[in-house]
C-alpha positions as CSV (number, residue, x, y, z in Angstrom):
1,M,11.2,-36.8,-4.1
2,E,7.5,-36.0,-4.5
3,R,6.9,-33.8,-7.8
4,E,5.2,-31.0,-7.7
5,L,2.2,-31.0,-8.9
6,P,1.9,-29.1,-11.7
7,S,-1.3,-25.7,-10.6
8,D,-4.7,-25.8,-11.1
9,P,-5.8,-24.0,-15.1
10,K,-7.9,-21.5,-12.6
11,D,-5.4,-20.2,-10.6
12,R,-2.9,-19.4,-13.2
13,A,-5.6,-18.0,-15.0
14,L,-6.0,-16.0,-11.5
15,Q,-2.6,-15.0,-11.9
16,T,-2.5,-14.0,-15.3
17,Q,-5.5,-11.7,-14.7
18,R,-4.0,-10.2,-11.6
19,K,-0.8,-9.6,-13.3
20,R,-2.4,-7.8,-16.2
21,L,-4.5,-5.4,-13.8
22,N,-1.6,-4.1,-11.5
23,L,0.1,-3.8,-14.9
24,R,-2.7,-0.8,-16.2
25,D,-3.3,0.4,-12.6
26,T,0.9,1.1,-12.7
27,V,0.0,2.4,-15.8
28,V,-3.1,4.6,-15.5
29,E,-1.6,5.8,-11.9
30,A,1.8,7.3,-14.1
31,L,0.1,9.1,-16.6
32,A,-3.2,9.8,-14.3
33,V,0.0,12.0,-12.4
34,R,1.4,13.2,-15.6
35,I,-2.0,14.8,-16.4
36,I,-2.7,16.2,-12.5
37,T,0.8,17.9,-12.5
38,G,0.7,19.4,-16.1
39,T,3.0,17.9,-17.5
40,Y,0.8,16.4,-20.2
41,V,-0.8,19.6,-20.7
42,T,-4.9,20.3,-21.1
43,G,-6.0,20.2,-24.6
44,T,-3.0,18.4,-26.2
45,A,-2.6,14.8,-27.0
46,L,-1.0,12.4,-25.4
47,P,2.3,10.1,-26.3
48,H,1.3,8.0,-29.7
49,E,0.5,4.8,-28.0
50,T,3.6,3.3,-29.9
51,S,5.8,5.5,-27.6
52,L,3.1,4.6,-24.8
53,L,3.8,0.5,-25.0
54,E,7.3,1.2,-25.8
55,E,7.8,2.9,-22.2
56,F,5.5,1.1,-20.2
57,A,6.4,-2.5,-21.1
58,V,2.5,-3.9,-21.6
59,S,0.3,-5.2,-24.4
60,R,-1.5,-3.0,-26.5
61,T,-4.9,-4.4,-24.6
62,C,-3.7,-3.4,-21.4
63,L,-2.9,0.3,-22.3
64,R,-6.6,0.6,-23.9
65,E,-7.6,-0.8,-20.7
66,A,-5.9,1.4,-18.8
67,L,-6.9,5.1,-21.6
68,Q,-10.1,3.2,-21.0
69,L,-10.7,3.9,-17.1
70,L,-8.7,7.3,-17.5
71,S,-11.6,8.2,-19.8
72,G,-14.1,7.1,-17.6
73,K,-12.3,9.8,-14.6
74,G,-13.2,12.9,-17.3
75,L,-9.7,13.6,-17.2
76,I,-8.6,12.1,-21.5
77,I,-10.5,12.0,-24.8
78,S,-10.5,10.1,-28.4
79,R,-10.2,12.4,-30.5
80,P,-10.3,11.5,-34.2
81,R,-7.6,12.2,-36.5
82,I,-6.5,13.9,-33.2
83,G,-5.8,11.5,-30.4
84,T,-5.6,11.0,-26.1
85,V,-6.7,14.6,-25.8
86,V,-6.6,15.8,-21.6
87,R,-9.5,17.2,-21.3
88,D,-10.0,20.0,-19.3
89,Q,-10.6,20.0,-15.0
90,I,-13.8,21.3,-15.5
91,D,-13.5,17.7,-16.8
92,W,-12.3,15.9,-14.1
93,N,-14.1,13.9,-11.0
94,F,-12.4,14.6,-8.4
95,L,-14.2,13.6,-5.9
96,D,-12.8,9.7,-7.7
97,A,-11.4,7.8,-4.9
98,D,-8.7,7.4,-7.2
99,M,-8.5,10.7,-8.3
100,L,-8.3,11.9,-4.3
101,R,-5.7,9.4,-3.8
102,W,-3.2,10.4,-6.9
103,R,-3.6,14.7,-6.0
104,R,-2.8,13.8,-2.4
105,Q,0.4,12.9,-4.0
106,V,1.8,15.6,-5.9
107,I,-0.5,18.5,-4.3
108,P,0.6,20.1,-1.0
109,P,-0.8,18.9,2.4
110,Q,-1.9,22.7,3.4
111,T,-4.2,22.4,-0.2
112,Y,-5.1,19.2,0.0
113,L,-6.3,20.2,3.9
114,N,-8.3,23.1,2.7
115,E,-9.9,21.6,-0.2
116,L,-11.7,18.6,2.1
117,F,-12.7,20.9,4.7
118,A,-14.4,23.2,2.7
119,M,-16.1,20.3,1.7
120,R,-16.7,19.1,5.0
121,R,-18.0,22.9,6.5
122,L,-20.2,22.3,3.8
123,V,-22.2,19.0,4.1
124,E,-21.1,17.9,7.4
125,P,-23.1,20.1,9.7
126,E,-25.8,19.7,7.1
127,A,-26.6,16.0,7.4
128,A,-26.6,16.0,11.3
129,A,-29.1,18.5,11.4
130,L,-31.2,16.2,8.3
131,A,-30.0,13.0,11.1
132,A,-31.3,14.1,14.2
133,E,-34.8,14.7,11.6
134,R,-34.1,12.0,9.9
135,A,-32.4,9.2,11.5
136,T,-33.8,5.8,12.5
137,S,-33.6,4.2,16.0
138,A,-31.2,1.8,14.0
139,Q,-28.8,3.8,13.2
140,M,-28.9,6.0,16.2
141,V,-27.4,2.4,17.9
142,Q,-25.1,2.4,15.2
143,I,-23.7,6.0,15.8
144,R,-23.4,5.2,19.6
145,S,-21.7,2.5,18.5
146,A,-19.1,4.0,16.4
147,F,-18.7,6.3,18.9
148,E,-17.7,4.1,21.6
149,A,-16.1,3.1,19.5
150,M,-13.8,5.7,19.3
151,G,-12.7,4.7,22.7
152,A,-11.8,7.3,25.8
153,R,-8.1,8.7,23.5
154,S,-5.9,8.4,25.8
155,H,-2.0,8.7,24.9
156,H,-2.0,5.9,21.8
157,Y,-5.1,5.8,19.6
158,S,-5.4,2.8,18.0
159,D,-6.4,2.0,14.5
160,D,-9.7,0.5,15.4
161,A,-9.8,4.4,17.4
162,I,-9.4,6.1,13.7
163,E,-11.9,3.7,11.9
164,G,-14.5,4.4,14.9
165,D,-14.0,7.5,13.9
166,V,-14.1,7.3,10.3
167,T,-17.9,5.6,11.1
168,F,-18.9,7.9,13.3
169,H,-18.9,10.7,10.5
170,R,-20.2,8.6,7.5
171,L,-22.5,6.9,9.4
172,I,-24.0,10.4,10.2
173,L,-23.5,11.2,6.1
174,T,-25.6,8.9,5.7
175,A,-28.4,9.2,8.2
176,S,-29.0,12.0,6.9
177,G,-31.7,10.6,3.9
178,N,-29.7,12.7,1.3
179,A,-28.0,9.9,-1.0
180,L,-25.8,12.4,-2.0
181,F,-24.4,13.1,1.0
182,S,-23.9,9.6,2.0
183,G,-21.5,9.5,-1.9
184,V,-19.3,12.7,-0.7
185,G,-18.5,10.2,2.9
186,A,-17.9,7.4,0.5
187,C,-15.9,9.3,-2.5
188,I,-13.8,11.1,1.0
189,E,-13.5,7.9,3.6
190,E,-9.9,8.3,3.1
191,S,-8.8,11.4,3.5
192,L,-10.9,11.8,6.7
193,R,-9.2,8.9,7.8
194,A,-5.8,10.7,6.9
195,S,-7.0,13.8,9.2
196,I,-8.4,12.5,11.3
197,R,-4.8,10.3,12.2
198,L,-3.4,13.4,12.6
199,T,-5.0,15.4,14.5
200,S,-4.7,12.8,16.9
201,Q,-1.7,12.7,17.4
202,P,-1.5,13.0,21.8
203,A,0.6,16.7,21.4
204,I,-1.8,18.3,19.1
205,E,-4.6,16.3,19.8
206,A,-7.7,18.5,21.4
207,P,-9.1,17.1,24.7
208,E,-12.3,18.8,23.9
209,S,-12.8,16.6,20.9
210,R,-15.2,14.0,22.4
211,L,-16.3,15.6,24.2
212,L,-18.0,17.4,20.8
213,H,-18.9,14.2,19.5
214,G,-21.0,12.9,22.1
215,A,-22.9,16.0,22.5
216,V,-23.7,15.4,18.1
217,I,-24.9,12.6,18.6
218,D,-26.6,13.2,21.9
219,A,-28.3,16.2,20.2
220,I,-29.0,13.7,17.3
221,E,-31.1,11.0,19.7
222,Q,-32.2,14.5,21.1
223,R,-33.9,15.1,17.6
224,D,-32.4,18.5,18.1
225,S,-30.8,18.8,14.2
226,D,-29.7,23.3,15.6
227,A,-28.1,21.5,18.2
228,A,-26.6,19.3,15.7
229,R,-25.4,21.0,13.3
230,S,-23.8,24.0,15.6
231,T,-22.1,21.2,17.4
232,S,-20.9,19.6,14.4
233,N,-20.0,23.2,13.2
234,K,-18.0,23.4,16.9
235,L,-16.0,19.7,16.5
236,L,-15.0,21.2,13.0
237,D,-13.4,24.1,14.6
238,V,-11.4,22.1,16.7
239,T,-10.7,19.9,14.0
240,F,-9.1,22.5,12.1
241,Q,-7.3,24.5,15.2
242,S,-5.7,21.3,15.4
243,L,-4.9,21.1,11.6
244,R,-3.3,24.4,12.4
245,D,-1.2,23.5,15.6
246,A,0.4,21.0,13.7
247,G,1.2,23.8,11.4
248,Y,-0.3,22.8,8.9
249,A,-1.4,26.7,6.9
250,L,-4.9,26.5,7.4
251,E,-7.6,28.8,5.5
252,K,-9.6,29.8,7.9
253,P,-13.3,29.5,8.1
254,D,-16.0,31.7,6.6
255,P,-16.7,34.3,9.6
256,A,-20.8,32.6,8.6
257,H,-19.9,29.3,10.7
258,A,-18.5,31.3,13.7
259,E,-21.0,30.6,16.3
């Protein structure tokens, strides 16, 4: 029987690093959820380092790396002679991808969707209007390709079609020429994907949704910013109603958005 050769030292080092990072991320998420839910109250100190080390059974280096990550997201700050203190929510980086994911775990779905839609209402119609003015020919081709990847939306909405839908919206934000709009798209991508997955269920999907997606790209290609803005708002109206039909108690859109 052949003896198994010892693993490469580089492989062992990589495995050790991955294990450490996994442990660190576990600590980060556990502490973040406690902060977001108010288990650790704003303005108060986290448990002493010794207590956290004992609870999570990690190294001091691992714990300190976890605390540094939380600090970078605006959740905590170190205070001399006090310890590590939970910061006020005004300092939290709510658009951080991890923060979005953690909050989805602990807040009511309708609250999360209301927040998402309020942001989409503010950003997407204006991004579509700007894209009609600024999109390059190459960007228009990419948006059209993403739209076609969405397929016919038959009874089964595939993962590829959902990705096409997400890409469609992300590309329009990028084509606006506003880097901050594009950055918002990167931040909310997972939230957008979750929303699209909900509204693409056969029982609640609005048949006019695909037509409106097509109308948005048509307006962009025709350089008609008013039509792009208007149609984007109509598409959000349809998506909003689909979520309400699915049983989510979403707040009605601002009358200023009514066409």
